[in-house]
Every structure is written in structure tokens, then in C-alpha cells.
mmCIF file of the N, C-alpha and C atoms, coordinates in Angstrom:
data_MODEL
# 
_entry.id   MODEL 
# 
loop_
_atom_site.group_PDB 
_atom_site.id 
_atom_site.type_symbol 
_atom_site.label_atom_id 
_atom_site.label_alt_id 
_atom_site.label_comp_id 
_atom_site.label_asym_id 
_atom_site.label_entity_id 
_atom_site.label_seq_id 
_atom_site.pdbx_PDB_ins_code 
_atom_site.Cartn_x 
_atom_site.Cartn_y 
_atom_site.Cartn_z 
_atom_site.occupancy 
_atom_site.B_iso_or_equiv 
_atom_site.pdbx_formal_charge 
_atom_site.auth_seq_id 
_atom_site.auth_comp_id 
_atom_site.auth_asym_id 
_atom_site.auth_atom_id 
_atom_site.pdbx_PDB_model_num 
ATOM 1   N N  . MET A 1 1  ? -0.620  7.339  -20.607 1.00 0.00 ? 1  MET A N  1 
ATOM 2   C CA . MET A 1 1  ? -1.834  7.231  -19.842 1.00 0.00 ? 1  MET A CA 1 
ATOM 3   C C  . MET A 1 1  ? -1.938  8.467  -18.955 1.00 0.00 ? 1  MET A C  1 
ATOM 4   N N  . ASP A 1 2  ? -2.990  9.219  -19.150 1.00 0.00 ? 2  ASP A N  1 
ATOM 5   C CA . ASP A 1 2  ? -3.247  10.400 -18.332 1.00 0.00 ? 2  ASP A CA 1 
ATOM 6   C C  . ASP A 1 2  ? -4.530  10.199 -17.549 1.00 0.00 ? 2  ASP A C  1 
ATOM 7   N N  . ILE A 1 3  ? -4.610  10.848 -16.410 1.00 0.00 ? 3  ILE A N  1 
ATOM 8   C CA . ILE A 1 3  ? -5.822  10.821 -15.598 1.00 0.00 ? 3  ILE A CA 1 
ATOM 9   C C  . ILE A 1 3  ? -6.707  11.965 -16.070 1.00 0.00 ? 3  ILE A C  1 
ATOM 10  N N  . LEU A 1 4  ? -7.916  11.632 -16.501 1.00 0.00 ? 4  LEU A N  1 
ATOM 11  C CA . LEU A 1 4  ? -8.833  12.660 -16.980 1.00 0.00 ? 4  LEU A CA 1 
ATOM 12  C C  . LEU A 1 4  ? -9.743  13.176 -15.880 1.00 0.00 ? 4  LEU A C  1 
ATOM 13  N N  . ASN A 1 5  ? -10.137 12.279 -14.962 1.00 0.00 ? 5  ASN A N  1 
ATOM 14  C CA . ASN A 1 5  ? -11.093 12.667 -13.938 1.00 0.00 ? 5  ASN A CA 1 
ATOM 15  C C  . ASN A 1 5  ? -10.955 11.749 -12.733 1.00 0.00 ? 5  ASN A C  1 
ATOM 16  N N  . ILE A 1 6  ? -11.114 12.327 -11.557 1.00 0.00 ? 6  ILE A N  1 
ATOM 17  C CA . ILE A 1 6  ? -11.156 11.563 -10.311 1.00 0.00 ? 6  ILE A CA 1 
ATOM 18  C C  . ILE A 1 6  ? -12.480 11.895 -9.652  1.00 0.00 ? 6  ILE A C  1 
ATOM 19  N N  . ASN A 1 7  ? -13.270 10.867 -9.370  1.00 0.00 ? 7  ASN A N  1 
ATOM 20  C CA . ASN A 1 7  ? -14.598 11.080 -8.816  1.00 0.00 ? 7  ASN A CA 1 
ATOM 21  C C  . ASN A 1 7  ? -14.765 10.243 -7.552  1.00 0.00 ? 7  ASN A C  1 
ATOM 22  N N  . TRP A 1 8  ? -14.981 10.923 -6.424  1.00 0.00 ? 8  TRP A N  1 
ATOM 23  C CA . TRP A 1 8  ? -15.254 10.231 -5.166  1.00 0.00 ? 8  TRP A CA 1 
ATOM 24  C C  . TRP A 1 8  ? -16.752 10.252 -4.934  1.00 0.00 ? 8  TRP A C  1 
ATOM 25  N N  . LYS A 1 9  ? -17.301 9.133  -4.485  1.00 0.00 ? 9  LYS A N  1 
ATOM 26  C CA . LYS A 1 9  ? -18.735 9.027  -4.230  1.00 0.00 ? 9  LYS A CA 1 
ATOM 27  C C  . LYS A 1 9  ? -18.970 8.803  -2.740  1.00 0.00 ? 9  LYS A C  1 
ATOM 28  N N  . PRO A 1 10 ? -20.110 9.263  -2.226  1.00 0.00 ? 10 PRO A N  1 
ATOM 29  C CA . PRO A 1 10 ? -20.401 9.135  -0.797  1.00 0.00 ? 10 PRO A CA 1 
ATOM 30  C C  . PRO A 1 10 ? -20.409 7.695  -0.264  1.00 0.00 ? 10 PRO A C  1 
ATOM 31  N N  . ASN A 1 11 ? -20.496 6.705  -1.144  1.00 0.00 ? 11 ASN A N  1 
ATOM 32  C CA . ASN A 1 11 ? -20.429 5.313  -0.673  1.00 0.00 ? 11 ASN A CA 1 
ATOM 33  C C  . ASN A 1 11 ? -18.974 4.850  -0.547  1.00 0.00 ? 11 ASN A C  1 
ATOM 34  N N  . ASN A 1 12 ? -18.045 5.826  -0.513  1.00 0.00 ? 12 ASN A N  1 
ATOM 35  C CA . ASN A 1 12 ? -16.597 5.583  -0.361  1.00 0.00 ? 12 ASN A CA 1 
ATOM 36  C C  . ASN A 1 12 ? -15.990 4.831  -1.540  1.00 0.00 ? 12 ASN A C  1 
ATOM 37  N N  . THR A 1 13 ? -16.496 5.121  -2.728  1.00 0.00 ? 13 THR A N  1 
ATOM 38  C CA . THR A 1 13 ? -15.941 4.569  -3.961  1.00 0.00 ? 13 THR A CA 1 
ATOM 39  C C  . THR A 1 13 ? -15.200 5.681  -4.696  1.00 0.00 ? 13 THR A C  1 
ATOM 40  N N  . LEU A 1 14 ? -14.014 5.359  -5.165  1.00 0.00 ? 14 LEU A N  1 
ATOM 41  C CA . LEU A 1 14 ? -13.215 6.306  -5.937  1.00 0.00 ? 14 LEU A CA 1 
ATOM 42  C C  . LEU A 1 14 ? -13.101 5.778  -7.354  1.00 0.00 ? 14 LEU A C  1 
ATOM 43  N N  . GLU A 1 15 ? -13.520 6.584  -8.330  1.00 0.00 ? 15 GLU A N  1 
ATOM 44  C CA . GLU A 1 15 ? -13.428 6.204  -9.740  1.00 0.00 ? 15 GLU A CA 1 
ATOM 45  C C  . GLU A 1 15 ? -12.428 7.124  -10.430 1.00 0.00 ? 15 GLU A C  1 
ATOM 46  N N  . ILE A 1 16 ? -11.528 6.512  -11.185 1.00 0.00 ? 16 ILE A N  1 
ATOM 47  C CA . ILE A 1 16 ? -10.503 7.264  -11.899 1.00 0.00 ? 16 ILE A CA 1 
ATOM 48  C C  . ILE A 1 16 ? -10.646 6.960  -13.383 1.00 0.00 ? 16 ILE A C  1 
ATOM 49  N N  . LEU A 1 17 ? -10.942 7.994  -14.173 1.00 0.00 ? 17 LEU A N  1 
ATOM 50  C CA . LEU A 1 17 ? -11.081 7.862  -15.621 1.00 0.00 ? 17 LEU A CA 1 
ATOM 51  C C  . LEU A 1 17 ? -9.736  8.162  -16.265 1.00 0.00 ? 17 LEU A C  1 
ATOM 52  N N  . LEU A 1 18 ? -9.245  7.208  -17.052 1.00 0.00 ? 18 LEU A N  1 
ATOM 53  C CA . LEU A 1 18 ? -7.957  7.358  -17.725 1.00 0.00 ? 18 LEU A CA 1 
ATOM 54  C C  . LEU A 1 18 ? -8.158  7.756  -19.182 1.00 0.00 ? 18 LEU A C  1 
ATOM 55  N N  . SER A 1 19 ? -7.130  8.311  -19.774 1.00 0.00 ? 19 SER A N  1 
ATOM 56  C CA . SER A 1 19 ? -7.199  8.749  -21.170 1.00 0.00 ? 19 SER A CA 1 
ATOM 57  C C  . SER A 1 19 ? -7.417  7.582  -22.125 1.00 0.00 ? 19 SER A C  1 
ATOM 58  N N  . THR A 1 20 ? -7.159  6.374  -21.682 1.00 0.00 ? 20 THR A N  1 
ATOM 59  C CA . THR A 1 20 ? -7.380  5.186  -22.509 1.00 0.00 ? 20 THR A CA 1 
ATOM 60  C C  . THR A 1 20 ? -8.850  4.792  -22.551 1.00 0.00 ? 20 THR A C  1 
ATOM 61  N N  . GLY A 1 21 ? -9.676  5.476  -21.733 1.00 0.00 ? 21 GLY A N  1 
ATOM 62  C CA . GLY A 1 21 ? -11.091 5.138  -21.642 1.00 0.00 ? 21 GLY A CA 1 
ATOM 63  C C  . GLY A 1 21 ? -11.384 4.178  -20.505 1.00 0.00 ? 21 GLY A C  1 
ATOM 64  N N  . SER A 1 22 ? -10.349 3.669  -19.874 1.00 0.00 ? 22 SER A N  1 
ATOM 65  C CA . SER A 1 22 ? -10.523 2.755  -18.743 1.00 0.00 ? 22 SER A CA 1 
ATOM 66  C C  . SER A 1 22 ? -10.960 3.525  -17.504 1.00 0.00 ? 22 SER A C  1 
ATOM 67  N N  . VAL A 1 23 ? -11.767 2.864  -16.690 1.00 0.00 ? 23 VAL A N  1 
ATOM 68  C CA . VAL A 1 23 ? -12.153 3.411  -15.397 1.00 0.00 ? 23 VAL A CA 1 
ATOM 69  C C  . VAL A 1 23 ? -11.664 2.434  -14.334 1.00 0.00 ? 23 VAL A C  1 
ATOM 70  N N  . ILE A 1 24 ? -10.871 2.938  -13.417 1.00 0.00 ? 24 ILE A N  1 
ATOM 71  C CA . ILE A 1 24 ? -10.392 2.121  -12.310 1.00 0.00 ? 24 ILE A CA 1 
ATOM 72  C C  . ILE A 1 24 ? -11.201 2.506  -11.090 1.00 0.00 ? 24 ILE A C  1 
ATOM 73  N N  . THR A 1 25 ? -11.758 1.515  -10.423 1.00 0.00 ? 25 THR A N  1 
ATOM 74  C CA . THR A 1 25 ? -12.605 1.751  -9.267  1.00 0.00 ? 25 THR A CA 1 
ATOM 75  C C  . THR A 1 25 ? -11.959 1.177  -8.018  1.00 0.00 ? 25 THR A C  1 
ATOM 76  N N  . PHE A 1 26 ? -11.900 2.003  -6.992  1.00 0.00 ? 26 PHE A N  1 
ATOM 77  C CA . PHE A 1 26 ? -11.425 1.578  -5.681  1.00 0.00 ? 26 PHE A CA 1 
ATOM 78  C C  . PHE A 1 26 ? -12.588 1.689  -4.707  1.00 0.00 ? 26 PHE A C  1 
ATOM 79  N N  . THR A 1 27 ? -12.718 0.726  -3.831  1.00 0.00 ? 27 THR A N  1 
ATOM 80  C CA . THR A 1 27 ? -13.765 0.779  -2.813  1.00 0.00 ? 27 THR A CA 1 
ATOM 81  C C  . THR A 1 27 ? -13.136 1.066  -1.455  1.00 0.00 ? 27 THR A C  1 
ATOM 82  N N  . ASP A 1 28 ? -13.966 1.465  -0.517  1.00 0.00 ? 28 ASP A N  1 
ATOM 83  C CA . ASP A 1 28 ? -13.525 1.770  0.855   1.00 0.00 ? 28 ASP A CA 1 
ATOM 84  C C  . ASP A 1 28 ? -12.476 2.873  0.900   1.00 0.00 ? 28 ASP A C  1 
ATOM 85  N N  . VAL A 1 29 ? -12.682 3.920  0.111   1.00 0.00 ? 29 VAL A N  1 
ATOM 86  C CA . VAL A 1 29 ? -11.772 5.068  0.100   1.00 0.00 ? 29 VAL A CA 1 
ATOM 87  C C  . VAL A 1 29 ? -12.469 6.228  0.801   1.00 0.00 ? 29 VAL A C  1 
ATOM 88  N N  . SER A 1 30 ? -11.912 6.650  1.920   1.00 0.00 ? 30 SER A N  1 
ATOM 89  C CA . SER A 1 30 ? -12.510 7.770  2.646   1.00 0.00 ? 30 SER A CA 1 
ATOM 90  C C  . SER A 1 30 ? -12.295 9.071  1.869   1.00 0.00 ? 30 SER A C  1 
ATOM 91  N N  . PHE A 1 31 ? -13.090 10.075 2.210   1.00 0.00 ? 31 PHE A N  1 
ATOM 92  C CA . PHE A 1 31 ? -12.957 11.363 1.533   1.00 0.00 ? 31 PHE A CA 1 
ATOM 93  C C  . PHE A 1 31 ? -11.579 11.963 1.794   1.00 0.00 ? 31 PHE A C  1 
ATOM 94  N N  . SER A 1 32 ? -11.065 11.805 2.995   1.00 0.00 ? 32 SER A N  1 
ATOM 95  C CA . SER A 1 32 ? -9.734  12.354 3.294   1.00 0.00 ? 32 SER A CA 1 
ATOM 96  C C  . SER A 1 32 ? -8.656  11.666 2.455   1.00 0.00 ? 32 SER A C  1 
ATOM 97  N N  . ASN A 1 33 ? -8.777  10.356 2.245   1.00 0.00 ? 33 ASN A N  1 
ATOM 98  C CA . ASN A 1 33 ? -7.820  9.661  1.373   1.00 0.00 ? 33 ASN A CA 1 
ATOM 99  C C  . ASN A 1 33 ? -7.955  10.132 -0.067  1.00 0.00 ? 33 ASN A C  1 
ATOM 100 N N  . HIS A 1 34 ? -9.173  10.400 -0.485  1.00 0.00 ? 34 HIS A N  1 
ATOM 101 C CA . HIS A 1 34 ? -9.403  10.951 -1.828  1.00 0.00 ? 34 HIS A CA 1 
ATOM 102 C C  . HIS A 1 34 ? -8.668  12.283 -1.981  1.00 0.00 ? 34 HIS A C  1 
ATOM 103 N N  . LEU A 1 35 ? -8.758  13.139 -0.967  1.00 0.00 ? 35 LEU A N  1 
ATOM 104 C CA . LEU A 1 35 ? -8.079  14.432 -1.032  1.00 0.00 ? 35 LEU A CA 1 
ATOM 105 C C  . LEU A 1 35 ? -6.566  14.263 -1.095  1.00 0.00 ? 35 LEU A C  1 
ATOM 106 N N  . ILE A 1 36 ? -6.039  13.321 -0.321  1.00 0.00 ? 36 ILE A N  1 
ATOM 107 C CA . ILE A 1 36 ? -4.593  13.063 -0.344  1.00 0.00 ? 36 ILE A CA 1 
ATOM 108 C C  . ILE A 1 36 ? -4.160  12.607 -1.734  1.00 0.00 ? 36 ILE A C  1 
ATOM 109 N N  . LEU A 1 37 ? -4.911  11.668 -2.316  1.00 0.00 ? 37 LEU A N  1 
ATOM 110 C CA . LEU A 1 37 ? -4.562  11.158 -3.645  1.00 0.00 ? 37 LEU A CA 1 
ATOM 111 C C  . LEU A 1 37 ? -4.704  12.235 -4.714  1.00 0.00 ? 37 LEU A C  1 
ATOM 112 N N  . SER A 1 38 ? -5.741  13.037 -4.606  1.00 0.00 ? 38 SER A N  1 
ATOM 113 C CA . SER A 1 38 ? -5.981  14.078 -5.610  1.00 0.00 ? 38 SER A CA 1 
ATOM 114 C C  . SER A 1 38 ? -4.861  15.110 -5.630  1.00 0.00 ? 38 SER A C  1 
ATOM 115 N N  . ASN A 1 39 ? -4.222  15.308 -4.485  1.00 0.00 ? 39 ASN A N  1 
ATOM 116 C CA . ASN A 1 39 ? -3.165  16.313 -4.384  1.00 0.00 ? 39 ASN A CA 1 
ATOM 117 C C  . ASN A 1 39 ? -1.768  15.719 -4.479  1.00 0.00 ? 39 ASN A C  1 
ATOM 118 N N  . ASN A 1 40 ? -1.682  14.428 -4.777  1.00 0.00 ? 40 ASN A N  1 
ATOM 119 C CA . ASN A 1 40 ? -0.381  13.773 -4.891  1.00 0.00 ? 40 ASN A CA 1 
ATOM 120 C C  . ASN A 1 40 ? -0.377  12.886 -6.139  1.00 0.00 ? 40 ASN A C  1 
ATOM 121 N N  . PRO A 1 41 ? -0.167  13.483 -7.317  1.00 0.00 ? 41 PRO A N  1 
ATOM 122 C CA . PRO A 1 41 ? -0.240  12.727 -8.570  1.00 0.00 ? 41 PRO A CA 1 
ATOM 123 C C  . PRO A 1 41 ? 0.748   11.564 -8.656  1.00 0.00 ? 41 PRO A C  1 
ATOM 124 N N  . THR A 1 42 ? 1.926   11.702 -8.049  1.00 0.00 ? 42 THR A N  1 
ATOM 125 C CA . THR A 1 42 ? 2.912   10.621 -8.104  1.00 0.00 ? 42 THR A CA 1 
ATOM 126 C C  . THR A 1 42 ? 2.402   9.387  -7.372  1.00 0.00 ? 42 THR A C  1 
ATOM 127 N N  . LEU A 1 43 ? 1.849   9.591  -6.188  1.00 0.00 ? 43 LEU A N  1 
ATOM 128 C CA . LEU A 1 43 ? 1.288   8.480  -5.424  1.00 0.00 ? 43 LEU A CA 1 
ATOM 129 C C  . LEU A 1 43 ? 0.116   7.858  -6.173  1.00 0.00 ? 43 LEU A C  1 
ATOM 130 N N  . LEU A 1 44 ? -0.733  8.687  -6.743  1.00 0.00 ? 44 LEU A N  1 
ATOM 131 C CA . LEU A 1 44 ? -1.880  8.187  -7.492  1.00 0.00 ? 44 LEU A CA 1 
ATOM 132 C C  . LEU A 1 44 ? -1.431  7.360  -8.689  1.00 0.00 ? 44 LEU A C  1 
ATOM 133 N N  . ASP A 1 45 ? -0.418  7.813  -9.407  1.00 0.00 ? 45 ASP A N  1 
ATOM 134 C CA . ASP A 1 45 ? 0.116   7.047  -10.545 1.00 0.00 ? 45 ASP A CA 1 
ATOM 135 C C  . ASP A 1 45 ? 0.616   5.675  -10.101 1.00 0.00 ? 45 ASP A C  1 
ATOM 136 N N  . LYS A 1 46 ? 1.324   5.622  -8.983  1.00 0.00 ? 46 LYS A N  1 
ATOM 137 C CA . LYS A 1 46 ? 1.843   4.346  -8.481  1.00 0.00 ? 46 LYS A CA 1 
ATOM 138 C C  . LYS A 1 46 ? 0.714   3.400  -8.102  1.00 0.00 ? 46 LYS A C  1 
ATOM 139 N N  . ILE A 1 47 ? -0.325  3.929  -7.481  1.00 0.00 ? 47 ILE A N  1 
ATOM 140 C CA . ILE A 1 47 ? -1.465  3.096  -7.094  1.00 0.00 ? 47 ILE A CA 1 
ATOM 141 C C  . ILE A 1 47 ? -2.181  2.569  -8.330  1.00 0.00 ? 47 ILE A C  1 
ATOM 142 N N  . ILE A 1 48 ? -2.358  3.420  -9.334  1.00 0.00 ? 48 ILE A N  1 
ATOM 143 C CA . ILE A 1 48 ? -3.020  2.992  -10.572 1.00 0.00 ? 48 ILE A CA 1 
ATOM 144 C C  . ILE A 1 48 ? -2.207  1.903  -11.257 1.00 0.00 ? 48 ILE A C  1 
ATOM 145 N N  . LEU A 1 49 ? -0.899  2.095  -11.344 1.00 0.00 ? 49 LEU A N  1 
ATOM 146 C CA . LEU A 1 49 ? -0.054  1.079  -11.979 1.00 0.00 ? 49 LEU A CA 1 
ATOM 147 C C  . LEU A 1 49 ? -0.118  -0.244 -11.231 1.00 0.00 ? 49 LEU A C  1 
ATOM 148 N N  . SER A 1 50 ? -0.114  -0.208 -9.912  1.00 0.00 ? 50 SER A N  1 
ATOM 149 C CA . SER A 1 50 ? -0.182  -1.461 -9.155  1.00 0.00 ? 50 SER A CA 1 
ATOM 150 C C  . SER A 1 50 ? -1.548  -2.115 -9.330  1.00 0.00 ? 50 SER A C  1 
ATOM 151 N N  . LYS A 1 51 ? -2.600  -1.331 -9.423  1.00 0.00 ? 51 LYS A N  1 
ATOM 152 C CA . LYS A 1 51 ? -3.949  -1.877 -9.625  1.00 0.00 ? 51 LYS A CA 1 
ATOM 153 C C  . LYS A 1 51 ? -4.049  -2.527 -11.006 1.00 0.00 ? 51 LYS A C  1 
ATOM 154 N N  . LYS A 1 52 ? -3.487  -1.879 -12.033 1.00 0.00 ? 52 LYS A N  1 
ATOM 155 C CA . LYS A 1 52 ? -3.562  -2.421 -13.392 1.00 0.00 ? 52 LYS A CA 1 
ATOM 156 C C  . LYS A 1 52 ? -2.791  -3.732 -13.503 1.00 0.00 ? 52 LYS A C  1 
ATOM 157 N N  . HIS A 1 53 ? -1.714  -3.894 -12.729 1.00 0.00 ? 53 HIS A N  1 
ATOM 158 C CA . HIS A 1 53 ? -0.936  -5.134 -12.775 1.00 0.00 ? 53 HIS A CA 1 
ATOM 159 C C  . HIS A 1 53 ? -1.657  -6.292 -12.095 1.00 0.00 ? 53 HIS A C  1 
ATOM 160 N N  . THR A 1 54 ? -2.628  -5.991 -11.235 1.00 0.00 ? 54 THR A N  1 
ATOM 161 C CA . THR A 1 54 ? -3.353  -7.060 -10.546 1.00 0.00 ? 54 THR A CA 1 
ATOM 162 C C  . THR A 1 54 ? -4.615  -7.464 -11.288 1.00 0.00 ? 54 THR A C  1 
ATOM 163 N N  . LEU A 1 55 ? -4.962  -6.733 -12.342 1.00 0.00 ? 55 LEU A N  1 
ATOM 164 C CA . LEU A 1 55 ? -6.189  -7.062 -13.099 1.00 0.00 ? 55 LEU A CA 1 
ATOM 165 C C  . LEU A 1 55 ? -5.966  -8.225 -14.033 1.00 0.00 ? 55 LEU A C  1 
# 
């Protein structure tokens, strides 16, 4: 599973497009948190894995 795209929207929604075609959406994500996640792939991977386990 690879991350193809990370898209932050002004309504504080973060969308992550995965190589599997899945889109994971997080709400209430500030722009600064988006920048932190975008620059820390290990943390982002852990968050994605935890989100997928709760679906």
C-alpha cells in the first residue's frame, strides 16, 4: 500500500489516496497538522493503519 496523494481542504478535511484506490478521509485536521503528516511518512503510515483497522 503506497500513498499516491495527500489533499488538504480548507474545511479542515484531509484526504489520502492509496495505491489500492481507497481514499481515507480525516476531518478536523488543521493545515499545520497536514504539514506535519506530509513531512513524516512513518507517522502517516501508522495513522492510516489504525484508521483502516477501525473501519
